[in-house]
Backbone as CSV, one residue per row, in Angstrom:
resi,resn,N_x,N_y,N_z,CA_x,CA_y,CA_z,C_x,C_y,C_z
1,MET,-39.101,5.937,-110.549,-39.509,5.902,-109.405,-39.086,4.548,-108.660
2,GLU,-39.044,4.391,-107.527,-38.456,2.781,-107.156,-39.259,1.856,-106.664
3,VAL,-39.119,0.718,-106.727,-40.737,0.146,-106.748,-39.950,-1.060,-105.827
4,PRO,-40.606,-1.194,-104.351,-39.975,-2.140,-103.684,-40.097,-3.574,-103.511
5,SER,-39.334,-3.544,-102.868,-38.863,-5.139,-103.334,-39.684,-6.120,-102.702
6,SER,-39.742,-7.495,-102.543,-40.228,-8.359,-102.132,-39.626,-8.357,-100.330
7,SER,-38.233,-8.431,-100.673,-37.668,-8.245,-99.642,-38.101,-7.194,-98.670
8,ASN,-38.164,-5.752,-99.397,-38.321,-4.594,-97.991,-40.102,-5.091,-97.648
9,LEU,-40.779,-5.459,-98.258,-42.009,-5.725,-98.217,-42.449,-7.001,-96.971
10,SER,-41.462,-7.406,-96.755,-41.366,-8.805,-95.930,-40.702,-7.911,-94.575
11,GLN,-39.819,-6.716,-94.950,-39.575,-6.272,-93.814,-40.369,-5.132,-92.858
12,SER,-41.360,-4.923,-93.542,-42.426,-3.938,-93.121,-43.539,-4.699,-92.114
13,SER,-43.210,-6.129,-92.080,-44.160,-6.731,-90.955,-43.034,-6.811,-89.820
14,ARG,-42.049,-6.469,-89.879,-40.785,-6.613,-88.785,-40.504,-5.178,-88.379
15,ARG,-41.069,-3.976,-88.386,-40.939,-2.288,-88.379,-40.310,-2.043,-87.272
16,LEU,-40.326,-2.758,-86.347,-40.389,-2.953,-85.121,-39.340,-3.801,-84.008
17,GLU,-38.321,-4.428,-84.705,-38.131,-5.752,-84.741,-36.587,-5.351,-84.218
18,GLY,-36.624,-6.046,-82.835,-35.604,-5.990,-81.774,-36.193,-4.472,-80.733
19,LYS,-37.114,-3.485,-81.089,-37.156,-2.134,-80.888,-37.672,-2.224,-79.055
20,VAL,-37.448,-1.664,-77.867,-37.602,-2.030,-76.399,-38.805,-0.883,-76.320
21,ALA,-40.218,-1.410,-75.779,-41.208,-0.329,-76.152,-42.036,-0.627,-74.725
22,ILE,-41.907,0.525,-73.630,-43.214,1.037,-72.687,-44.157,1.519,-73.197
23,ILE,-44.995,0.581,-72.889,-46.872,1.410,-72.719,-47.556,1.839,-71.848
24,THR,-47.807,3.046,-71.759,-48.700,3.408,-69.950,-49.881,3.078,-70.406
25,GLY,-50.470,2.989,-69.526,-51.947,2.521,-69.782,-52.398,1.367,-70.710
26,GLY,-51.014,0.241,-70.592,-51.365,-0.874,-71.806,-51.816,-1.498,-71.207
27,ALA,-52.898,-1.231,-70.002,-53.729,-2.764,-69.933,-55.130,-2.851,-70.340
28,SER,-55.655,-1.954,-71.042,-56.775,-1.571,-71.732,-56.674,-0.680,-72.533
29,GLY,-57.905,-0.943,-73.698,-58.426,0.247,-74.485,-57.491,0.146,-75.733
30,ILE,-56.844,1.750,-75.820,-55.773,2.081,-77.130,-54.496,1.179,-76.860
31,GLY,-53.860,1.330,-75.431,-52.883,0.677,-74.874,-52.923,-0.522,-74.868
32,ALA,-53.734,-1.121,-75.197,-53.913,-2.784,-74.751,-53.589,-3.026,-76.275
33,THR,-54.434,-2.445,-76.995,-54.421,-2.370,-78.984,-53.063,-2.247,-79.003
34,ALA,-52.359,-1.755,-78.713,-51.121,-0.941,-79.017,-49.919,-2.096,-78.765
35,ALA,-50.331,-2.343,-77.602,-49.186,-3.918,-77.113,-49.254,-5.104,-78.026
36,SER,-50.250,-5.392,-77.965,-50.335,-6.495,-79.355,-50.103,-6.168,-80.537
37,LEU,-50.458,-4.889,-81.255,-49.560,-4.390,-82.237,-48.361,-4.308,-82.603
38,PHE,-47.876,-3.874,-81.192,-46.367,-3.290,-81.463,-45.399,-5.125,-81.105
39,ILE,-46.229,-5.924,-80.997,-45.388,-7.313,-80.421,-45.732,-7.913,-82.223
40,HIS,-46.864,-7.304,-82.853,-46.552,-8.029,-84.164,-45.795,-7.707,-84.691
41,TYR,-45.592,-6.521,-84.584,-44.508,-5.627,-85.482,-43.113,-5.895,-84.975
42,GLY,-42.769,-6.773,-83.806,-41.603,-7.584,-83.468,-41.065,-6.616,-82.766
43,ALA,-41.684,-6.128,-81.757,-41.249,-5.140,-80.066,-41.224,-5.826,-79.158
44,ILE,-40.013,-5.951,-78.513,-40.237,-6.305,-77.060,-41.400,-5.278,-76.327
45,VAL,-42.291,-5.766,-75.298,-43.249,-4.703,-74.886,-42.779,-5.068,-73.031
46,VAL,-43.221,-3.820,-72.607,-43.848,-3.439,-71.164,-44.892,-2.619,-71.210
47,ILE,-45.837,-3.811,-70.903,-46.692,-3.006,-70.422,-46.793,-2.383,-68.767
48,ALA,-47.440,-1.035,-68.668,-47.582,-0.497,-67.366,-48.830,0.309,-67.191
49,ASP,-49.425,-0.092,-65.736,-50.426,0.392,-66.150,-50.869,-0.146,-63.901
50,ILE,-51.922,0.454,-63.923,-52.375,0.086,-61.933,-53.415,-0.873,-61.960
51,GLN,-53.858,-1.481,-63.606,-54.822,-2.259,-63.452,-54.153,-3.842,-63.638
52,ASP,-53.939,-4.169,-62.531,-52.545,-5.452,-62.350,-53.473,-6.449,-63.321
53,ASP,-54.104,-6.913,-62.431,-54.705,-8.456,-63.354,-55.205,-8.367,-64.701
54,LEU,-56.036,-7.062,-65.155,-56.227,-6.892,-66.651,-54.685,-6.591,-66.858
55,GLY,-53.749,-6.462,-66.966,-52.421,-6.415,-67.188,-51.778,-8.159,-67.189
56,HIS,-51.843,-8.424,-66.688,-51.401,-10.236,-66.438,-51.858,-10.986,-67.391
57,SER,-53.205,-10.391,-67.444,-54.351,-11.061,-68.301,-53.680,-10.922,-69.705
58,LEU,-53.407,-9.852,-69.866,-53.370,-8.824,-71.690,-51.989,-10.112,-71.972
59,CYS,-51.158,-9.964,-71.014,-49.848,-10.449,-71.085,-50.106,-12.046,-72.084
60,GLU,-50.561,-12.966,-71.202,-51.062,-13.688,-71.555,-51.840,-14.204,-72.417
61,THR,-52.387,-13.263,-72.992,-53.443,-13.444,-74.298,-52.878,-12.922,-75.237
62,ILE,-51.715,-12.064,-75.010,-51.111,-11.711,-76.303,-49.855,-12.889,-76.584
63,LEU,-49.177,-13.427,-74.962,-48.154,-14.936,-75.478,-48.890,-16.009,-76.138
64,GLU,-49.812,-15.923,-76.010,-50.702,-17.258,-76.665,-51.053,-16.651,-78.306
65,SER,-51.475,-15.615,-78.394,-51.407,-15.810,-79.313,-50.891,-15.604,-80.741
66,HIS,-49.712,-14.645,-79.974,-48.251,-14.455,-81.090,-47.160,-15.517,-80.527
67,LYS,-47.762,-16.972,-80.033,-46.457,-18.058,-79.462,-45.616,-18.207,-80.969
68,HIS,-46.082,-18.437,-81.854,-45.363,-18.605,-83.491,-44.056,-17.537,-83.181
69,SER,-44.088,-16.661,-82.598,-43.110,-15.606,-83.016,-42.423,-15.708,-81.839
70,ASN,-42.877,-16.379,-80.859,-41.715,-16.100,-79.833,-41.759,-14.665,-78.860
71,PRO,-42.805,-14.173,-78.376,-42.821,-12.544,-78.260,-42.543,-12.103,-76.811
72,THR,-41.626,-11.268,-76.645,-41.278,-11.188,-75.466,-42.038,-9.926,-74.830
73,ILE,-43.019,-9.965,-73.934,-44.072,-9.535,-73.443,-44.366,-9.303,-71.796
74,SER,-44.409,-8.061,-70.790,-44.720,-8.314,-69.668,-45.360,-7.054,-68.994
75,TYR,-45.190,-7.290,-67.872,-46.280,-6.365,-66.889,-45.464,-5.591,-66.130
76,ILE,-45.678,-4.429,-65.560,-45.048,-3.978,-64.528,-45.997,-2.829,-63.796
77,HIS,-46.469,-3.158,-62.714,-47.258,-2.053,-61.909,-46.625,-0.206,-61.610
78,CYS,-47.614,0.386,-62.124,-47.015,1.710,-62.321,-47.980,2.860,-61.989
79,ASP,-48.100,3.252,-61.516,-49.074,4.923,-61.463,-48.581,6.239,-61.661
80,VAL,-48.580,6.631,-63.148,-48.028,7.298,-63.344,-47.541,8.771,-63.254
81,THR,-48.457,8.366,-61.687,-48.258,9.744,-60.967,-47.221,10.096,-60.152
82,ARG,-46.919,9.084,-59.804,-45.796,8.929,-58.802,-44.317,8.264,-59.695
83,GLU,-43.353,9.170,-59.006,-42.522,9.552,-59.746,-41.812,8.385,-59.853
84,ASP,-41.781,7.946,-57.878,-40.815,6.604,-58.263,-40.696,5.289,-58.329
85,ASP,-42.813,5.451,-58.983,-43.210,4.197,-59.575,-42.607,4.309,-61.556
86,VAL,-42.750,5.664,-61.917,-42.100,5.565,-63.090,-40.263,5.371,-63.018
87,ARG,-39.988,5.842,-62.080,-38.546,5.184,-61.941,-38.494,4.483,-62.306
88,ASN,-39.023,3.487,-61.369,-39.286,1.784,-61.462,-39.351,1.123,-62.603
89,LEU,-40.102,1.916,-63.119,-40.622,1.175,-64.661,-39.494,0.906,-65.775
90,ILE,-38.778,2.246,-65.709,-37.900,2.546,-66.416,-36.595,2.149,-66.367
91,ASP,-35.971,1.925,-64.718,-35.229,1.263,-64.543,-35.178,-0.692,-64.675
92,ALA,-36.235,-0.812,-63.955,-36.285,-2.095,-64.476,-36.477,-2.932,-66.127
93,THR,-36.805,-1.808,-66.980,-37.418,-2.307,-68.307,-35.289,-2.089,-69.013
94,ILE,-34.516,-1.491,-68.318,-33.452,-0.816,-68.737,-32.556,-2.249,-67.981
95,SER,-32.699,-2.566,-67.121,-32.085,-3.968,-66.433,-32.345,-5.131,-67.189
96,LYS,-33.671,-5.314,-67.636,-34.103,-6.744,-68.558,-33.982,-6.884,-69.569
97,HIS,-33.802,-5.716,-70.594,-33.755,-5.394,-72.061,-32.677,-4.899,-72.454
98,GLY,-31.749,-3.942,-71.416,-30.156,-3.225,-71.649,-30.875,-2.037,-72.531
99,LYS,-32.432,-1.521,-73.030,-32.146,-0.605,-73.665,-33.840,-0.098,-73.383
100,LEU,-33.843,1.255,-73.839,-35.501,1.995,-74.035,-35.744,2.298,-75.595
101,ASP,-36.251,2.050,-76.802,-36.312,2.831,-77.930,-37.683,3.722,-77.735
102,ILE,-39.144,3.086,-77.048,-40.351,3.713,-77.595,-40.731,3.818,-76.133
103,MET,-41.025,4.727,-75.738,-41.736,5.505,-74.716,-43.124,5.822,-75.174
104,PHE,-44.347,5.396,-74.606,-45.392,5.240,-74.810,-46.026,5.800,-74.186
105,ASN,-46.438,7.374,-73.700,-47.092,7.483,-72.550,-48.702,7.861,-73.176
106,ASN,-49.506,6.581,-72.492,-50.672,6.274,-73.453,-51.919,6.674,-71.892
107,ALA,-51.149,6.426,-70.797,-52.305,7.080,-69.293,-52.965,7.746,-69.505
108,GLY,-54.491,7.918,-69.130,-54.579,9.262,-69.238,-56.411,8.711,-68.825
109,ILE,-57.224,10.085,-67.691,-58.318,10.022,-68.142,-58.843,10.817,-68.129
110,SER,-60.502,10.915,-68.221,-61.201,12.019,-68.553,-62.035,12.736,-67.473
111,GLY,-61.616,12.273,-66.378,-62.753,12.666,-65.058,-64.029,12.653,-64.655
112,LYS,-64.273,12.820,-63.799,-65.875,13.082,-63.465,-66.178,14.247,-63.916
113,ASP,-66.574,15.365,-64.265,-67.157,16.376,-64.578,-67.342,16.197,-66.610
114,PHE,-67.687,14.944,-66.764,-68.178,15.207,-68.471,-69.414,15.987,-68.646
115,GLY,-69.197,17.152,-69.144,-70.526,17.326,-69.557,-70.693,18.550,-68.952
116,THR,-70.176,18.815,-67.458,-70.406,19.810,-67.031,-69.990,21.432,-67.134
117,ASN,-70.791,22.604,-66.408,-70.104,23.505,-67.103,-68.961,24.355,-65.591
118,LEU,-68.765,25.124,-65.964,-68.020,25.757,-65.118,-68.066,26.239,-63.708
119,ILE,-69.519,26.568,-63.445,-69.593,26.907,-62.289,-69.629,25.890,-61.108
120,GLU,-69.561,24.502,-62.193,-70.155,23.152,-61.315,-68.634,22.389,-61.130
121,VAL,-67.804,22.734,-61.749,-66.494,22.107,-61.611,-66.128,21.598,-60.819
122,ASP,-65.582,20.266,-60.591,-64.856,19.793,-59.208,-63.615,20.095,-58.767
123,ASN,-63.137,20.779,-58.292,-61.796,21.090,-58.183,-60.614,20.226,-58.125
124,GLU,-61.363,19.102,-57.205,-60.168,17.991,-56.979,-60.474,17.229,-58.098
125,ASP,-61.232,16.909,-58.990,-61.311,16.263,-59.872,-60.312,16.672,-61.170
126,PHE,-60.594,18.138,-61.289,-59.560,18.850,-62.295,-58.202,18.716,-61.748
127,LYS,-58.098,19.169,-60.542,-56.471,18.405,-60.387,-55.804,16.849,-60.646
128,ARG,-57.068,16.333,-60.409,-56.352,14.858,-60.386,-56.356,14.477,-62.085
129,VAL,-57.323,14.961,-62.891,-57.276,15.324,-64.079,-55.908,15.724,-65.105
130,MET,-55.350,16.751,-64.206,-54.188,17.661,-64.608,-53.052,16.815,-63.828
131,GLU,-53.109,15.845,-62.729,-51.883,15.200,-62.277,-51.644,13.865,-63.338
132,VAL,-53.162,13.169,-63.902,-52.407,12.299,-64.541,-51.985,12.616,-65.919
133,ASN,-52.897,12.952,-66.269,-52.979,13.427,-67.737,-51.698,14.062,-67.882
134,VAL,-51.004,15.351,-67.392,-49.764,15.814,-68.027,-48.847,15.784,-67.043
135,TYR,-48.996,15.813,-65.514,-47.810,15.379,-65.120,-47.177,13.853,-64.841
136,GLY,-48.497,12.996,-65.289,-47.718,11.656,-65.570,-46.852,11.516,-66.914
137,ALA,-47.446,12.260,-67.555,-46.865,12.220,-68.963,-45.577,13.092,-68.927
138,LEU,-45.313,14.009,-68.035,-44.028,14.828,-67.801,-43.177,13.604,-67.646
139,LEU,-43.455,12.774,-66.563,-42.520,12.000,-66.005,-42.391,10.870,-66.436
140,GLY,-43.536,10.310,-67.228,-43.002,9.521,-68.342,-41.789,9.834,-69.333
141,ALA,-41.698,11.004,-69.742,-41.069,11.329,-71.078,-39.831,11.846,-69.824
142,LYS,-39.746,12.181,-68.555,-38.539,12.693,-67.902,-37.721,11.264,-67.494
143,HIS,-38.128,9.921,-67.644,-37.238,8.878,-67.195,-37.045,8.326,-68.171
144,ALA,-38.057,7.949,-69.188,-37.485,7.743,-70.773,-36.344,8.502,-71.240
145,ALA,-36.446,9.756,-71.197,-35.294,10.826,-71.629,-33.764,10.292,-71.145
146,ARG,-34.445,10.333,-69.876,-32.940,9.907,-68.877,-32.127,9.073,-69.609
147,ALA,-32.995,7.698,-69.994,-32.034,6.081,-70.167,-31.957,6.770,-71.409
148,MET,-32.762,7.224,-72.030,-32.171,6.989,-73.487,-30.807,7.979,-73.926
149,ILE,-31.130,8.875,-72.885,-29.449,9.493,-73.178,-28.255,9.096,-72.661
150,ALA,-28.484,8.621,-71.639,-27.306,7.302,-71.154,-26.882,6.759,-71.715
151,LYS,-27.919,5.880,-72.724,-27.569,4.601,-73.492,-27.274,5.597,-75.219
152,ASN,-27.412,6.717,-75.188,-27.413,7.308,-76.561,-28.135,6.689,-77.585
153,THR,-29.506,6.316,-76.563,-30.514,5.980,-77.916,-31.414,6.955,-78.591
154,LYS,-31.254,6.745,-79.835,-32.115,7.575,-80.785,-33.513,7.311,-80.656
155,GLY,-34.342,7.643,-79.691,-35.583,6.661,-79.589,-36.687,7.267,-80.366
156,SER,-37.662,7.248,-79.587,-39.483,8.094,-79.982,-40.081,7.846,-78.632
157,ILE,-40.279,9.225,-78.200,-41.583,9.330,-77.079,-42.864,9.768,-77.455
158,ILE,-43.939,8.900,-77.409,-45.052,9.354,-78.227,-46.291,9.311,-77.256
159,PHE,-46.987,10.385,-77.058,-47.843,10.576,-76.029,-49.498,10.770,-76.905
160,THR,-50.332,10.390,-76.394,-52.188,10.046,-76.597,-52.215,11.389,-76.096
161,ALA,-52.904,12.391,-77.466,-53.346,13.584,-76.819,-54.815,13.347,-77.049
162,SER,-55.429,13.788,-77.572,-56.585,14.117,-78.368,-57.062,15.331,-78.978
163,LEU,-58.442,15.245,-79.738,-59.151,16.178,-80.916,-58.937,17.393,-80.121
164,ALA,-59.143,16.997,-78.575,-59.523,18.313,-77.392,-58.184,18.801,-77.176
165,SER,-56.799,18.645,-77.874,-56.014,19.252,-78.047,-55.443,20.199,-78.714
166,MET,-56.767,20.423,-79.274,-56.741,22.046,-80.570,-57.791,22.376,-80.721
167,MET,-58.962,22.007,-79.764,-60.211,22.861,-79.930,-61.121,22.541,-78.842
168,GLY,-62.172,23.231,-78.760,-63.287,23.542,-77.429,-63.996,22.856,-78.010
169,THR,-64.905,21.628,-77.378,-65.844,20.930,-77.740,-67.094,21.224,-77.027
170,GLU,-68.436,21.676,-76.710,-69.557,21.825,-75.880,-69.574,20.071,-75.586
171,GLY,-69.322,19.627,-74.197,-70.167,18.493,-73.377,-68.891,18.204,-73.046
172,ILE,-67.052,18.337,-73.439,-66.346,17.606,-73.255,-65.703,18.404,-71.833
173,SER,-65.189,18.081,-70.689,-64.442,18.022,-69.714,-63.866,19.436,-69.671
174,HIS,-63.527,20.499,-68.942,-62.960,21.712,-69.005,-61.089,21.043,-68.256
175,ALA,-61.508,19.840,-67.650,-60.340,19.302,-66.973,-59.268,18.785,-68.267
176,TYR,-60.427,18.272,-68.895,-59.655,17.288,-70.046,-59.074,18.165,-71.472
177,THR,-59.714,18.814,-71.444,-59.585,19.697,-72.618,-58.320,20.472,-72.160
178,ALA,-58.268,21.198,-70.928,-57.070,21.813,-70.636,-55.852,20.903,-70.659
179,SER,-55.975,19.607,-69.823,-54.721,18.845,-70.260,-54.252,18.066,-71.414
180,LYS,-55.444,18.312,-72.497,-54.675,17.535,-74.071,-54.063,18.543,-74.527
181,HIS,-54.476,20.081,-74.285,-53.815,21.275,-74.675,-52.482,21.227,-73.965
182,ALA,-51.938,20.877,-72.662,-50.947,21.227,-71.954,-50.104,20.139,-72.731
183,VAL,-50.722,18.914,-72.739,-50.008,17.656,-73.543,-48.929,18.174,-74.776
184,LEU,-50.349,18.666,-75.761,-49.406,19.286,-77.118,-47.771,20.326,-76.631
185,GLY,-48.305,21.096,-75.526,-47.277,21.723,-75.161,-46.474,21.502,-75.034
186,LEU,-46.328,20.747,-74.604,-45.252,19.311,-73.522,-44.604,18.991,-75.076
187,VAL,-45.067,18.444,-76.041,-44.483,17.736,-76.945,-43.669,18.468,-77.466
188,ARG,-44.330,19.747,-77.743,-43.255,21.401,-78.364,-41.991,21.319,-77.893
189,ASN,-42.150,21.143,-76.593,-41.220,22.465,-75.808,-40.066,20.870,-75.838
190,LEU,-40.339,20.097,-75.872,-39.598,18.583,-75.765,-38.949,18.461,-76.930
191,CYS,-39.874,18.574,-77.652,-39.345,17.784,-79.510,-38.055,19.325,-79.562
192,VAL,-38.195,20.686,-78.638,-36.999,20.899,-79.303,-36.095,20.793,-78.531
193,GLU,-35.910,20.502,-76.909,-34.846,19.900,-75.975,-34.137,18.626,-76.450
194,LEU,-35.114,17.998,-76.693,-34.812,16.606,-76.505,-33.994,16.241,-78.802
195,GLY,-34.267,16.851,-79.484,-33.626,16.558,-80.745,-32.265,16.456,-80.883
196,GLN,-31.628,17.537,-79.984,-30.194,17.576,-80.076,-29.537,15.988,-79.332
197,HIS,-30.567,15.138,-79.008,-30.006,14.061,-78.575,-30.282,12.367,-79.471
198,GLY,-30.954,13.350,-80.333,-31.756,12.495,-81.823,-33.182,12.016,-81.242
199,ILE,-33.863,12.599,-80.001,-34.653,11.702,-79.668,-36.091,12.646,-80.226
200,ARG,-37.006,11.823,-80.884,-38.033,11.950,-81.698,-39.138,12.284,-80.897
201,VAL,-40.038,13.377,-80.862,-41.246,13.399,-79.403,-42.651,13.797,-80.542
202,ASN,-43.742,13.231,-80.635,-44.718,13.332,-81.135,-45.902,12.224,-80.366
203,CYS,-47.319,13.650,-80.874,-48.648,12.749,-80.355,-49.426,12.672,-81.242
204,ILE,-49.685,11.967,-80.646,-51.539,11.590,-81.617,-52.523,11.852,-81.048
205,SER,-53.494,12.775,-81.766,-54.768,13.367,-81.272,-55.982,12.733,-81.974
206,PRO,-56.514,12.027,-81.911,-57.686,11.198,-82.338,-59.220,11.578,-82.224
207,TYR,-60.085,11.270,-82.909,-61.338,11.451,-82.805,-61.760,10.788,-81.485
208,VAL,-63.157,10.844,-81.271,-63.692,9.773,-80.638,-63.447,8.326,-80.883
209,VAL,-62.776,7.256,-80.047,-62.956,6.113,-80.079,-63.506,5.556,-79.270
210,ALA,-64.248,4.234,-79.100,-65.558,3.750,-78.062,-64.347,2.974,-77.296
211,SER,-63.789,3.374,-76.011,-62.971,2.587,-75.237,-63.487,2.273,-73.589
212,PRO,-62.914,1.544,-73.167,-62.645,1.438,-71.413,-63.627,3.211,-71.103
213,MET,-62.284,4.109,-71.454,-62.628,4.918,-70.873,-63.962,6.282,-70.817
214,LEU,-64.138,5.786,-72.499,-65.413,6.578,-72.703,-66.444,5.676,-72.115
215,SER,-66.529,4.341,-71.976,-67.786,3.412,-71.557,-67.975,4.088,-69.971
216,GLY,-67.008,4.830,-69.142,-66.923,4.712,-67.583,-67.748,6.266,-68.245
217,GLU,-67.667,7.437,-69.182,-68.564,7.906,-69.426,-70.185,8.069,-69.166
218,LEU,-70.223,6.993,-70.097,-71.277,6.519,-70.656,-71.866,5.225,-70.733
219,PRO,-71.907,4.808,-68.904,-72.489,3.576,-68.612,-73.399,2.995,-69.372
220,SER,-74.678,3.701,-69.320,-75.587,3.192,-69.604,-76.016,2.682,-71.147
221,MET,-74.591,3.663,-71.945,-74.965,2.981,-73.390,-73.769,2.303,-74.108
222,GLU,-74.419,1.331,-74.602,-73.666,-0.264,-75.489,-72.737,0.744,-76.814
223,MET,-71.585,0.430,-76.969,-70.078,0.825,-77.243,-70.826,0.726,-78.854
224,SER,-71.324,-0.113,-79.399,-71.801,0.053,-80.470,-73.164,1.246,-80.821
225,ARG,-73.842,1.761,-80.023,-74.280,2.843,-80.055,-73.309,4.165,-79.736
226,VAL,-72.524,3.812,-78.887,-71.832,5.102,-79.117,-70.713,5.227,-80.601
227,GLU,-70.415,3.844,-80.968,-69.764,4.047,-82.360,-70.743,5.046,-83.677
228,GLU,-72.120,4.325,-83.536,-72.894,5.101,-84.274,-73.187,6.307,-84.074
229,MET,-73.089,6.961,-82.819,-72.874,8.105,-82.949,-72.449,9.013,-83.282
230,THR,-70.490,8.742,-82.920,-69.439,9.017,-83.458,-69.443,9.498,-85.014
231,HIS,-69.825,8.205,-85.430,-69.754,8.182,-87.351,-70.711,8.823,-87.640
232,LYS,-71.902,9.540,-87.332,-73.087,10.133,-87.470,-72.680,11.669,-87.373
233,ALA,-71.767,11.565,-86.133,-71.140,13.534,-86.217,-70.210,13.782,-86.943
234,GLY,-69.236,12.796,-87.051,-67.885,12.546,-87.692,-68.538,12.946,-89.284
235,ASN,-66.790,13.743,-89.983,-67.215,13.859,-90.973,-66.814,13.213,-92.063
236,LEU,-65.572,12.215,-91.775,-65.546,11.202,-92.658,-66.943,10.319,-92.480
237,LYS,-67.594,9.831,-93.710,-68.504,8.784,-93.388,-67.796,7.402,-94.434
238,GLY,-68.301,6.034,-93.828,-68.139,5.123,-94.430,-67.139,4.167,-93.637
239,VAL,-66.613,4.791,-92.512,-65.645,4.329,-91.767,-65.626,4.808,-90.109
240,VAL,-65.480,3.776,-89.352,-65.620,4.259,-88.167,-63.963,4.036,-87.317
241,LEU,-63.734,5.222,-86.626,-62.615,4.889,-86.209,-62.161,4.391,-84.730
242,ARG,-61.184,3.443,-85.101,-61.107,2.597,-84.109,-59.779,2.414,-83.050
243,ALA,-59.522,1.733,-82.108,-58.149,1.067,-81.241,-57.355,0.957,-82.117
244,ASP,-57.483,-0.072,-82.967,-56.620,-0.135,-83.886,-55.632,1.201,-85.023
245,ASP,-56.707,2.245,-85.585,-55.904,3.206,-86.184,-55.155,3.635,-85.186
246,VAL,-55.643,4.160,-83.624,-54.470,4.836,-82.891,-53.269,4.065,-82.841
247,ALA,-53.660,2.587,-82.712,-52.392,2.219,-82.281,-51.552,2.063,-83.653
248,GLU,-51.817,1.817,-84.977,-51.223,1.835,-86.385,-50.442,3.151,-86.227
249,ALA,-50.903,4.327,-85.438,-50.137,5.816,-86.081,-49.146,6.080,-85.055
250,ALA,-49.337,4.817,-83.934,-48.358,4.960,-82.741,-47.106,3.853,-83.503
251,VAL,-47.220,3.044,-84.224,-46.273,2.223,-85.053,-45.585,2.946,-85.854
252,TYR,-46.249,3.767,-86.532,-45.529,4.497,-87.712,-44.882,5.560,-86.660
253,LEU,-45.067,6.109,-86.146,-44.213,7.210,-85.261,-42.707,6.602,-84.295
254,ALA,-42.978,4.999,-83.767,-42.150,4.505,-83.155,-41.246,4.099,-84.423
255,SER,-41.566,4.411,-85.824,-40.330,3.303,-86.329,-39.990,4.219,-87.202
256,GLU,-38.470,3.543,-87.975,-38.023,3.950,-88.480,-38.256,4.901,-90.005
257,GLU,-39.773,4.782,-90.267,-40.420,5.526,-91.231,-40.748,6.912,-90.766
258,ALA,-40.606,6.988,-89.472,-40.531,8.483,-89.420,-39.609,8.862,-88.474
259,LYS,-38.608,8.166,-89.146,-37.116,8.690,-88.389,-37.216,10.566,-88.485
260,TYR,-37.540,11.138,-88.989,-37.288,12.914,-89.178,-37.970,13.139,-88.901
261,VAL,-39.625,12.744,-88.232,-40.840,13.627,-87.697,-40.375,13.423,-86.104
262,SER,-40.704,14.812,-85.795,-40.581,14.989,-84.471,-40.938,16.631,-84.468
263,GLY,-41.878,16.457,-83.322,-43.194,17.657,-82.509,-44.408,17.499,-83.396
264,LEU,-44.694,17.109,-83.879,-45.840,16.665,-85.108,-47.035,15.862,-83.809
265,ASN,-48.190,16.911,-84.011,-49.340,16.148,-83.811,-50.300,15.803,-84.652
266,LEU,-50.398,14.168,-84.645,-50.436,12.828,-85.800,-52.234,13.353,-85.144
267,ILE,-53.062,14.032,-85.972,-54.539,14.047,-85.834,-55.406,13.273,-86.687
268,ILE,-55.575,12.084,-85.986,-56.902,11.087,-86.635,-58.320,11.175,-86.627
269,ASP,-58.878,12.117,-87.404,-59.854,12.886,-86.848,-60.755,12.693,-88.012
270,GLY,-60.495,12.370,-89.520,-61.244,12.250,-90.800,-61.638,13.611,-91.330
271,GLY,-60.984,14.665,-91.057,-61.184,16.163,-91.451,-62.229,16.335,-90.401
272,TYR,-62.583,16.004,-89.415,-63.411,16.967,-88.319,-63.082,17.654,-88.129
273,SER,-61.807,18.285,-87.495,-61.683,19.592,-86.756,-61.509,20.739,-88.372
274,THR,-61.683,20.185,-88.979,-61.499,21.340,-90.291,-62.553,21.749,-90.550
275,THR,-64.099,21.092,-89.879,-65.516,22.458,-89.824,-65.901,22.771,-89.448
276,ASN,-67.052,23.301,-89.337,-67.845,23.321,-88.387,-69.604,23.072,-88.873
277,PRO,-70.446,21.791,-88.978,-71.320,22.014,-89.476,-72.542,22.874,-89.459
278,ALA,-72.018,23.604,-88.050,-73.312,24.210,-87.761,-74.192,25.244,-88.309
279,PHE,-73.455,25.982,-89.315,-74.079,26.641,-90.448,-75.176,25.553,-90.941
280,PRO,-74.218,24.646,-92.256,-75.209,24.011,-92.954,-76.306,23.342,-92.585
281,LEU,-75.888,22.618,-91.115,-77.303,22.527,-90.424,-78.446,23.082,-90.110
282,CYS,-77.784,24.674,-89.808,-79.410,25.008,-89.551,-79.823,25.729,-91.208
283,LEU,-79.340,25.872,-92.277,-79.439,25.995,-93.826,-80.461,24.849,-93.858
284,ARG,-79.690,23.440,-93.344,-81.043,22.639,-93.980,-82.307,22.573,-93.199
285,GLY,-82.505,22.955,-91.896,-83.128,22.781,-90.842,-84.480,24.015,-91.596
286,ALA,-83.565,25.575,-92.070,-84.658,26.477,-92.261,-85.273,26.057,-93.669
287,PHE,-84.447,25.316,-94.367,-85.477,24.903,-95.975,-85.526,23.513,-95.874
């Protein structure tokens, strides 16, 4: 077995060195955490979002916190459902940095119908969730692939999916679950098509993460309480899933360590999706 040298260990801290990355939905939540982590690992980062104040503020914060390494980070306003916005995002990045190595399609919404039943579904809300989560993801991949193919860049396209991409869960909106299943289907098809160009396509499906999107669904509940509840419901005890863990998974998929990984749905759920606790819970109640 080959023992890693000290030089290899030092290189691990620069695993995204020189790579140009776009992160949609990058002004808050998982996207903001990923932006900071990508910078930590040496990437050049472009944050794309519609939350302009948060986006500019995040850039300033990251520049200050990583000033020892002279980071390169910028913000571009982008509504992922508007093709002109997405096209401009990609073209502006190429114009400024000369290439695009990583496209992290992270922007997404849960919609208003959290916990509602089928009969009460708001049709317009359903359409909006699909537009942002699926059509927005498609546009991001479309224009990223256009740029990568033109520059012959063996890039990485990553999507934030969800545990809802592979299972149904009571209380989760039908729109959100349907959209994340669609994202997984998109990943699988794009992986097949873009592999001939050396472009890898993957997604990340995390368990519940306390985030600004979730706080919008549970406005009366502190995030610490949400974390407590999700930990209690989770399969893996003694650890809480946080945005950092999802961001680290994105770093892996973006890096050369995953150079032959494509078409993967990287599930980060502590084994939650492998079991159904309903029967054991009923047994405990009975005895």
